[in-house]
VEXGU-935596 format. One line per field, with one value per residue: residue in one letter; x, y, z of N, C-alpha, C, O in turn. Coordinates in steps of 0.2 Angstrom, whole numbers. Atoms other than C-alpha are relative to their C-alpha. Layout:
REM residues N
type A	...
n.X X	...
n.Y Y	...
n.Z Z	...
ca.X X	...
ca.Y Y	...
ca.Z Z	...
c.X X	...
c.Y Y	...
c.Z Z	...
o.X X	...
o.Y Y	...
o.Z Z	...
//
This chain:
REM residues 161
type M	E	E	L	I	N	S	T	V	E	F	L	F	L	K	H	G	V	I	A	I	P	I	F	S	T	L	V	V	I	L	F	K	A	V	S	Y	R	G	E	F	D	S	D	A	I	K	S	M	F	N	I	G	L	E	L	A	T	A	G	I	F	V	L	L	T	N	I	S	F	S	V	A	S	S	I	G	G	Q	P	D	E	I	T	D	M	V	Y	R	N	L	F	L	H	G	T	K	I	L	I	Y	L	V	I	V	L	T	F	S	L	G	I	K	F	F	A	W	K	K	I	V	D	S	A	R	N	Q	T	T	T	T	M	K	N	T	W	G	T	I	I	I	I	D	F	V	G	I	V	L	L	A	L	S	I	I	F	A	G	G	N	V
n.X 5	-4	-3	4	0	-6	0	5	-2	-6	3	3	-3	-7	-1	5	2	3	7	4	1	5	6	1	1	7	5	0	2	8	2	0	5	7	0	1	6	6	6	4	-3	4	-4	-5	-4	-4	-4	-6	-4	-5	-4	-6	-6	-5	-2	-5	-6	-4	-3	-6	-5	-2	-4	-7	-4	-2	-6	-6	-3	-4	-5	-5	-2	-4	-6	-5	-3	-2	-5	3	-5	-3	4	-4	3	6	5	3	3	7	5	1	4	7	4	3	6	6	2	4	7	4	3	6	6	3	3	5	5	2	5	7	3	3	5	5	6	4	3	8	2	7	2	5	-3	-6	-6	-4	-3	-3	1	-4	4	0	2	-5	-5	-5	-3	-4	-6	-4	-3	-5	-6	-3	-4	-6	-5	-3	-4	-6	-4	-3	-6	-5	-3	-4	4	0	5
n.Y -6	-6	-1	-3	-7	-3	0	-5	-6	-1	-1	-6	-6	-1	1	-4	-5	-5	0	2	-5	-5	2	1	-7	-2	3	-2	-6	0	3	-5	-5	4	2	-7	-4	-1	-2	5	2	-2	1	-5	3	5	-3	-4	5	3	-5	0	-1	-5	2	6	-4	-2	6	2	-5	2	6	-3	-3	6	3	-4	1	7	0	-4	4	5	-3	-2	6	0	-4	-7	-4	-1	-1	0	-3	5	-2	-6	2	3	-6	-3	4	1	-6	-2	4	-3	-7	2	3	-5	-4	4	0	-6	0	4	-3	-5	3	1	-6	-3	4	4	-4	-4	-6	-1	-7	-1	-7	-2	-3	-4	4	5	5	5	6	6	4	6	6	6	-1	-5	3	6	-2	-2	6	3	-4	0	6	0	-5	3	5	-4	-2	7	0	-4	2	5	6	4	0
n.Z 1	-1	6	4	-1	2	7	2	-2	4	6	1	-2	2	7	4	-5	4	1	-6	-5	2	-1	-7	-3	2	-4	-7	-1	1	-7	-6	1	-1	-8	-3	2	-4	3	4	6	7	6	-1	-6	3	5	-3	-3	6	2	-4	4	-2	-6	1	3	-6	-4	3	-4	-6	3	2	-5	-4	4	0	-7	0	5	-3	-6	2	3	-6	-2	-8	-2	2	0	6	5	5	6	2	-4	3	7	-1	-3	6	5	-4	0	6	1	-4	2	6	-3	-3	6	4	-4	-1	6	0	-4	4	6	-4	-2	6	5	-5	-4	5	-3	0	-1	-2	2	-4	-6	3	-3	4	-5	4	-3	3	4	-4	4	0	5	-3	-6	3	3	-5	-4	4	0	-7	-1	4	-3	-7	2	3	-5	-2	5	-2	-5	1	0	6	4
ca.X 0	14	23	7	5	23	22	6	13	29	19	8	18	36	35	19	18	14	-3	-7	-3	-14	-28	-26	-25	-41	-51	-44	-48	-66	-68	-63	-74	-89	-85	-84	-99	-113	-126	-139	-132	-140	-134	-124	-116	-110	-103	-93	-86	-79	-72	-55	-43	-35	-33	-23	-12	-8	-4	10	19	20	27	41	45	45	57	69	71	75	86	96	97	103	116	124	125	125	139	130	147	152	141	148	144	133	122	120	117	103	95	96	88	74	71	69	57	47	47	41	27	22	20	10	-1	-4	-8	-20	-29	-30	-38	-51	-54	-57	-66	-75	-84	-98	-105	-124	-130	-146	-153	-167	-155	-141	-129	-116	-112	-100	-104	-94	-100	-106	-107	-99	-90	-81	-78	-71	-59	-53	-50	-41	-29	-26	-22	-10	-2	0	7	19	25	29	39	48	52	60	45	44	34
ca.Y 0	12	8	12	29	33	29	39	54	52	51	65	78	75	68	77	91	104	96	89	104	116	104	100	119	122	109	115	133	129	118	132	145	132	128	147	153	159	163	153	142	149	150	167	159	144	155	166	150	143	160	158	161	176	168	153	165	174	158	156	172	163	147	158	167	150	143	158	156	137	140	153	142	128	139	145	127	130	143	160	169	165	172	168	175	159	165	182	174	163	178	187	173	170	188	190	175	183	200	192	182	197	207	192	192	210	209	195	205	220	210	204	222	227	212	203	218	227	244	247	264	268	284	286	289	296	282	270	254	240	222	205	197	182	169	152	156	171	160	145	156	165	149	141	155	155	137	139	154	143	129	142	147	128	128	143	136	121	108	94	95
ca.Z -1	5	-11	-21	-13	-16	-34	-36	-27	-38	-54	-51	-42	-47	-65	-71	-58	-72	-75	-58	-47	-57	-57	-39	-34	-44	-35	-18	-21	-28	-12	0	-9	-8	11	15	6	17	5	-5	-18	-34	-51	-48	-32	-42	-56	-44	-35	-52	-56	-49	-64	-57	-40	-48	-58	-43	-34	-47	-39	-24	-33	-40	-24	-14	-28	-27	-8	-9	-24	-15	1	-9	-18	-2	4	23	21	22	24	6	-7	-24	-42	-45	-31	-39	-56	-49	-40	-57	-67	-54	-52	-71	-72	-58	-66	-83	-74	-65	-82	-89	-74	-73	-93	-89	-75	-86	-100	-87	-82	-100	-108	-93	-85	-93	-89	-85	-88	-78	-87	-75	-60	-71	-64	-72	-63	-68	-66	-70	-86	-77	-91	-92	-107	-98	-82	-93	-102	-87	-77	-92	-93	-74	-74	-89	-80	-64	-75	-83	-66	-61	-78	-73	-57	-64	-65	-77	-92
c.X 4	4	-6	-1	6	1	-5	2	6	-2	-3	4	7	1	-5	-3	-3	-7	-3	0	-5	-7	-2	-2	-7	-5	1	-3	-8	-3	0	-5	-7	-1	-1	-6	-6	-7	-5	3	-5	5	7	6	5	5	6	5	5	4	6	7	5	4	6	6	3	4	7	5	3	4	6	3	2	6	6	3	3	6	6	3	5	7	5	2	2	6	-2	6	3	-6	4	-4	-5	-6	-4	-3	-6	-4	-2	-5	-6	-3	-3	-6	-6	-2	-4	-7	-4	-3	-5	-7	-4	-3	-7	-6	-2	-5	-7	-4	-4	-5	-4	-4	-3	-3	-8	-2	-8	-2	-5	3	6	6	3	3	3	-1	4	-5	0	-3	5	5	6	4	5	7	5	4	5	6	3	3	6	5	4	4	7	5	4	5	5	4	4	-4	1	-6	-4
c.Y 6	1	3	8	3	1	5	7	2	2	7	7	1	-1	4	5	6	-1	-1	5	5	-3	-1	6	2	-3	3	7	0	-3	5	5	-3	0	7	4	0	1	-6	-2	1	0	6	-2	-5	3	3	-6	-3	6	1	0	4	-2	-6	3	4	-4	-1	5	-4	-7	2	2	-6	-3	4	-1	-6	0	4	-4	-6	2	1	-7	0	4	7	5	1	0	1	4	-5	2	6	-1	-4	5	4	-3	-1	6	2	-4	3	6	-2	-3	5	4	-4	0	6	1	-3	4	7	-1	-2	6	3	-4	-4	4	4	6	1	7	0	8	4	3	4	-4	-5	-5	-6	-7	-5	-2	-7	-6	-5	0	4	-4	-5	3	3	-5	-3	4	0	-6	-1	4	-4	-5	3	2	-7	-1	4	-2	-7	-7	-4	1	-7
c.Z 0	-7	-6	0	-2	-7	-3	1	-5	-7	-1	1	-2	-8	-4	5	-4	-1	7	5	-2	1	7	4	-2	4	7	1	-1	7	6	-2	2	7	3	-2	5	-3	-2	-6	-6	-6	0	5	-3	-5	3	4	-5	-3	4	-4	3	7	-2	-3	4	4	-3	2	5	-1	-1	6	5	-3	1	7	1	-5	3	6	-2	-3	5	2	7	1	-2	0	-8	-5	-7	-6	-2	4	-3	-7	1	3	-6	-4	3	0	-7	-2	3	-3	-7	1	2	-5	-3	4	1	-8	1	5	-3	-6	3	2	-6	-4	4	4	-5	4	-1	1	2	-1	5	7	-2	4	-5	6	-4	4	-4	-6	2	-4	0	-4	2	5	-3	-2	5	4	-4	0	6	0	-5	3	6	-3	-3	6	3	-6	1	6	0	0	-6	-4	-1
o.X 3	5	-4	-1	6	3	-4	2	6	0	-2	4	9	5	-2	-9	-7	-11	-8	-6	-9	-11	-8	-6	-10	-10	-5	-7	-12	-8	-5	-9	-11	-7	-5	-7	-8	-12	-4	5	-9	11	12	12	11	11	12	11	10	9	6	12	11	10	11	11	9	9	11	11	9	9	11	9	7	11	11	9	9	10	12	9	10	12	11	8	7	8	-1	4	6	-9	8	-9	-10	-11	-10	-8	-11	-10	-8	-10	-11	-9	-8	-11	-11	-9	-9	-12	-10	-9	-9	-12	-10	-9	-12	-12	-8	-10	-12	-10	-9	-10	-9	-9	0	-5	-10	0	-13	-2	-4	2	9	11	-1	6	1	0	6	-11	5	-7	10	10	12	10	10	12	11	10	10	11	9	9	11	11	10	10	12	11	10	11	11	10	6	-1	4	-12	-8
o.Y 11	7	7	11	8	6	8	11	8	7	10	12	6	3	7	7	10	4	1	6	7	1	0	7	5	0	4	8	4	-1	5	7	0	1	8	9	-6	0	-12	2	-3	0	4	-1	-5	1	2	-4	-5	4	6	0	2	-1	-6	1	4	-3	-4	3	-4	-9	-1	1	-5	-4	1	-1	-7	-3	2	-4	-7	-2	0	-7	-3	4	9	11	6	-5	5	6	-2	2	6	2	-2	5	5	-1	0	7	4	-2	3	7	1	-1	5	6	-1	1	6	3	-1	4	9	2	-2	7	6	-1	-7	2	7	5	0	10	-2	12	10	9	7	0	-7	-4	-7	-7	-4	-3	-11	-9	-4	-2	3	-4	-6	0	1	-5	-5	1	0	-6	-4	3	-4	-7	0	2	-7	-3	2	0	-9	-12	-1	1	-7
o.Z -3	-10	-10	-5	-6	-9	-8	-3	-8	-10	-6	-3	-2	-10	-9	5	-1	-2	8	8	3	4	9	9	2	6	10	6	2	9	9	3	5	10	8	2	7	1	1	-10	-8	-5	-2	4	-2	-5	1	4	-3	-6	8	-1	3	8	2	-2	4	7	0	2	6	3	1	6	8	1	2	8	4	-3	3	7	1	-3	4	4	9	7	-7	-3	-9	-7	-7	-6	-5	1	-5	-9	-3	0	-6	-7	-1	-2	-7	-5	0	-4	-9	-2	1	-5	-6	2	2	-7	-1	3	-2	-7	0	2	-6	-7	1	8	-10	10	-7	6	-2	3	6	9	3	7	-9	10	-9	10	-10	-4	2	-2	2	-3	1	6	0	-1	5	6	-1	0	6	3	-3	2	7	0	-2	5	5	-4	0	6	5	0	-11	-1	-5
//
């Protein structure tokens, strides 16, 4: 039984982590949103629970930040007094990856702002309000892009394809 668990964990998270970790993260975020929801489960509530693409893309930032801290710790190798050029090179490369990823996530969030929100003009009250386009197509596209960005952060961190 222990061997089966070890081989499953190795297959899912070590060999195919780029696929398994985003799917696992998606399921966990949806589960947490569903458990913490206090209202009535109607169509709009279910759609908002499944609208997690930006949260997944943001989680990729934490994947990269965690990776840089582990990379620096392993580069130093227990001798914090000796910081070599290799450590600075690793910091520069990881910092560049994080900066590229941040620009991609920022572009994604701006795309959500411009394409996934609609303005409603109430001429009787002379008011303009903005609401999310709460359609399944929009939600699926945002979630798919969020999952792809999380997988990209895992690849940037050195994960297996």
